[in-house]
C-alpha positions as a printed Julia matrix, in Angstrom:
291×3 Matrix{Float64}:
 -13.51  33.62  -16.63
 -13.13  31.94  -13.37
 -10.97  28.55  -13.44
 -14.39  26.12  -12.08
 -15.33  24.31  -15.05
 -15.75  20.54  -16.46
 -16.74  18.19  -14.08
 -16.42  18.54  -10.36
 -17.42  16.14   -7.51
 -18.78  16.72   -4.76
 -17.19  14.14   -2.44
 -19.39  11.78   -0.35
 -17.9   11.29    3.43
 -16.82   7.74    3.98
 -17.4    5.96    7.03
 -16.6    2.74    8.78
 -18.07   2.05   12.38
 -18.83   5.66   13.07
 -16.0    7.52   12.05
 -14.5    9.26    8.91
 -12.75   6.38    6.9
  -9.61   8.24    5.79
  -8.25   4.74    3.84
 -11.64   4.48    2.45
 -11.29   8.5     1.54
  -8.24   8.33   -0.23
  -9.3    5.43   -2.43
 -12.17   7.26   -3.77
 -10.09  10.59   -4.31
  -7.49   8.74   -6.51
 -10.47   6.78   -8.73
 -11.96  10.15   -9.23
  -8.4   11.72  -10.38
  -7.62   8.37  -12.47
 -10.85   9.17  -14.51
 -10.32  12.58  -15.68
 -12.56  14.99  -13.11
 -11.39  18.42  -12.93
 -11.89  19.15   -9.24
 -13.97  17.54   -6.23
 -15.72  19.65   -3.62
 -15.37  19.0     0.21
 -17.85  19.01    2.77
 -20.82  20.08    0.56
 -24.1   18.52    0.85
 -23.23  15.17   -0.55
 -20.59  15.11    2.23
 -23.25  15.02    5.08
 -21.39  17.96    5.84
 -24.25  18.82    8.52
 -23.48  15.59   10.17
 -19.52  16.79   10.81
 -18.18  18.39   13.17
 -15.8   21.36   12.2
 -12.44  19.49   13.23
 -14.14  16.38   11.39
 -14.24  19.24    8.41
 -11.05  20.3     8.31
  -9.61  17.0     8.93
 -11.71  15.47    5.6
 -10.18  18.99    3.7
  -6.65  18.2     5.0
  -6.56  14.8     3.6
  -7.69  15.67    0.46
  -5.42  18.55   -0.13
  -2.61  15.57    0.45
  -3.7   14.32   -2.54
  -5.43  16.77   -4.62
  -3.79  20.02   -6.15
  -4.9   22.99   -4.1
  -5.94  24.67   -7.41
  -8.79  21.81   -7.8
 -10.37  21.27   -4.39
 -13.27  23.58   -3.54
 -14.32  23.52    0.26
 -18.04  24.32    1.32
 -18.82  26.73    4.36
 -22.47  26.52    5.25
 -24.08  27.8     8.37
 -26.44  30.72    9.84
 -24.68  32.35   12.82
 -22.81  34.87   11.3
 -19.9   34.77   13.58
 -18.84  31.5    13.7
 -19.44  31.1    10.21
 -16.36  33.93    9.24
 -14.61  32.2    12.13
 -14.87  29.12   10.38
 -13.85  30.3     7.04
 -10.89  31.7     8.32
  -9.86  28.46    9.47
 -10.64  27.3     6.43
  -8.08  29.9     4.35
  -5.05  28.8     6.04
  -5.31  26.12    3.77
  -4.27  26.71    0.18
  -7.47  26.15   -2.22
  -9.09  27.13   -5.41
 -12.48  28.53   -3.74
 -15.21  28.32   -1.38
 -18.74  26.97   -2.11
 -21.56  28.98    0.02
 -25.27  28.49   -0.13
 -27.52  31.0     1.75
 -27.87  30.8     5.21
 -30.73  27.48    5.93
 -33.78  27.91    8.04
 -33.72  31.5     8.58
 -35.17  32.55    5.82
 -33.18  35.9     5.02
 -34.89  39.18    3.03
 -33.49  39.44    0.05
 -31.36  42.53    1.49
 -29.86  40.17    3.65
 -28.66  38.21    1.29
 -26.93  40.31   -0.57
 -25.23  41.93    2.93
 -24.64  38.28    4.14
 -22.71  37.12    0.67
 -21.12  40.5     0.62
 -19.66  40.09    4.05
 -18.56  36.58    3.2
 -17.11  37.53   -0.21
 -15.26  41.03    1.53
 -13.28  38.05    4.16
 -12.43  35.78    1.62
  -8.86  35.59   -0.07
  -9.97  32.88   -2.49
 -13.02  32.88   -5.1
 -16.46  32.04   -4.39
 -19.46  29.49   -5.75
 -22.54  30.92   -4.62
 -24.52  27.84   -4.32
 -28.59  28.71   -5.03
 -30.41  25.42   -3.85
 -33.82  26.85   -2.32
 -35.48  23.34   -1.89
 -32.3   22.8     0.77
 -32.36  26.16    2.14
 -35.6   27.7     2.44
 -34.96  30.98    0.27
 -35.12  31.74   -2.86
 -33.43  34.54   -4.84
 -34.9   36.99   -7.09
 -33.04  37.54  -10.22
 -32.0   40.95   -9.54
 -31.0   40.15   -6.49
 -28.91  37.49   -7.85
 -27.43  39.81  -10.77
 -26.52  41.8    -7.62
 -24.39  39.17   -5.86
 -22.6   38.12   -8.68
 -21.47  41.33   -9.71
 -18.85  41.14   -6.24
 -15.32  40.51   -7.78
 -14.78  37.7    -5.31
 -18.01  35.42   -6.78
 -16.86  34.11   -9.63
 -19.01  31.07  -10.28
 -22.46  29.72   -9.31
 -23.69  26.1    -8.51
 -27.36  26.54   -9.83
 -29.75  24.2    -8.28
 -32.56  26.85   -8.46
 -34.65  25.39  -10.77
 -35.76  28.76  -12.2
 -34.66  28.79  -15.84
 -35.62  32.69  -16.51
 -32.44  32.94  -13.21
 -30.32  31.0   -15.06
 -30.65  32.09  -18.73
 -30.24  35.76  -17.07
 -26.95  34.74  -15.42
 -25.56  32.83  -18.31
 -26.1   35.86  -20.56
 -25.4   38.86  -17.92
 -21.13  37.61  -18.37
 -20.64  38.2   -14.52
 -19.96  34.59  -13.72
 -19.75  31.27  -14.41
 -22.7   28.76  -14.23
 -21.77  25.76  -12.8
 -24.93  22.74  -12.99
 -25.85  21.51   -9.79
 -28.89  19.24  -11.22
 -27.21  16.44  -13.01
 -30.3   15.41  -14.88
 -30.05  18.95  -16.6
 -25.84  18.93  -17.11
 -26.68  17.97  -21.06
 -28.9   21.03  -21.71
 -26.8   23.55  -19.05
 -23.81  23.1   -21.07
 -25.62  23.09  -24.26
 -26.96  26.48  -23.47
 -23.35  27.97  -22.01
 -22.69  26.46  -18.61
 -19.28  25.92  -18.11
 -19.75  22.58  -16.13
 -21.16  20.66  -13.23
 -20.62  20.27   -9.86
 -22.25  16.65   -9.99
 -23.21  14.02   -7.38
 -23.68  11.62  -10.18
 -20.49  11.95  -11.74
 -19.05   9.62   -8.34
 -20.44   6.93  -10.55
 -18.67   6.05  -13.99
 -16.8    9.55  -13.91
 -15.33   8.76  -17.21
 -18.93   9.21  -18.71
 -19.24  12.48  -17.1
 -15.85  13.66  -18.26
 -16.44  12.59  -21.77
 -19.75  14.09  -22.0
 -18.79  17.56  -20.86
 -15.47  17.43  -23.29
 -18.25  16.44  -26.32
 -20.13  18.91  -25.8
 -17.31  21.78  -25.11
 -16.35  20.2   -28.57
 -19.65  21.12  -30.27
 -20.14  16.99  -30.84
 -23.41  17.34  -29.87
 -24.56  13.89  -31.08
 -22.05  12.0   -29.39
 -22.84  14.8   -26.01
 -26.59  13.52  -26.57
 -25.8    9.87  -26.83
 -23.92   9.83  -23.63
 -26.0   11.79  -21.8
 -28.95   9.14  -22.17
 -26.65   6.35  -21.22
 -25.8    8.14  -17.93
 -29.62   9.1   -17.63
 -30.79   6.05  -15.89
 -27.9    6.16  -13.11
 -28.29   9.72  -12.84
 -32.79   9.1   -12.2
 -31.81   6.29   -9.73
 -28.83   7.95   -7.43
 -31.61  10.58   -6.4
 -35.15   8.53   -5.86
 -33.91   8.23   -2.12
 -32.15  11.39    0.01
 -28.52  12.05   -1.2
 -26.09  10.75   -0.68
 -27.57   7.23    0.03
 -27.99   5.75   -3.3
 -24.15   7.4    -4.46
 -22.51   5.2    -1.73
 -24.31   2.03   -2.44
 -23.37   2.84   -5.91
 -20.25   2.86   -4.46
 -20.34   0.4    -2.4
 -20.86  -1.95   -5.21
 -17.9   -0.87   -7.16
 -15.88  -1.96   -4.12
 -14.49   1.7    -3.65
 -16.21   2.71    0.16
 -18.3    0.97    2.59
 -22.09   1.86    2.48
 -22.6    3.72    5.29
 -24.25   7.08    6.32
 -24.86   9.05    9.24
 -27.98   9.23   11.51
 -30.69  10.17   10.77
 -29.42   9.39    7.24
 -30.31   6.04    6.15
 -28.64   3.67    3.81
 -30.41   2.97    0.79
 -33.43   0.53    0.33
 -32.47  -2.91   -0.72
 -35.07  -1.99   -3.22
 -32.48   0.54   -4.88
 -29.49  -1.42   -3.84
 -31.61  -3.99   -6.29
 -31.73  -1.46   -8.91
 -28.37   0.3    -8.66
 -27.12  -2.97   -9.53
 -29.1   -3.55  -12.54
 -28.19   0.34  -13.76
 -24.6   -0.75  -13.31
 -24.3   -3.48  -15.1
 -25.95  -1.92  -17.99
 -23.6    0.46  -17.81
 -20.9   -1.97  -17.35
 -22.13  -3.37  -20.92
 -22.29  -0.31  -23.02
 -18.47   0.54  -21.91
 -17.14  -2.93  -22.84
């Protein structure tokens, strides 16, 4: 249905001394491409986008587009000021892109009718496909099933990043044939793909991305025993990366691999020393399994 299939990585934003580290960003993107990921999402939750100015977000997008074909780049678009959101959308769409990842307006908790109107407006204003981002524990608003099915009927809303935690909604979306489902909860990747999800937008896939690519390919090719084995090898890593607030553990793991600095923007904090020790152990185990 859509081109949003396989393993997509929601990029962290590397920092150095408080500023965006574009050298580290290029190094990270090159690494992910070499390992075979299908695409990247710029300025999503994992990117600490809420701590970036609009100018900085566009600068990150432009840097990524210098390395990654446009059809493999999605840009996050979030906000609760409709006028500003549409203005920023217009700026983004001056660049070539595969699509936009759009969560509901956060904090203000619109009604179900308000959600439908919001997505209708953003989709009508878009020249590229949209991925609906269902993540109620960050936005404060949950979709009713009928609302979701109405929204994804729009011709430009072609996929959903499913972090809703509502299995009935997930199954309804998978069964509807109206939209491609992309798993957004990393510990559910195996089951989601087996049920018919087309891929995942997975923060964990920053680390050993080739394993996540292999997992997707194994399930796609009906090699379920191999896929199950790969998933259980990855599960300690997935669990570890979400014990403390995302993306702190992801950045720590990437720093341990020498790809970026271990730095976040306040009020986000670096991983604890306990987490750093745990990640060293998890990475050592994964590396030994790879030999």
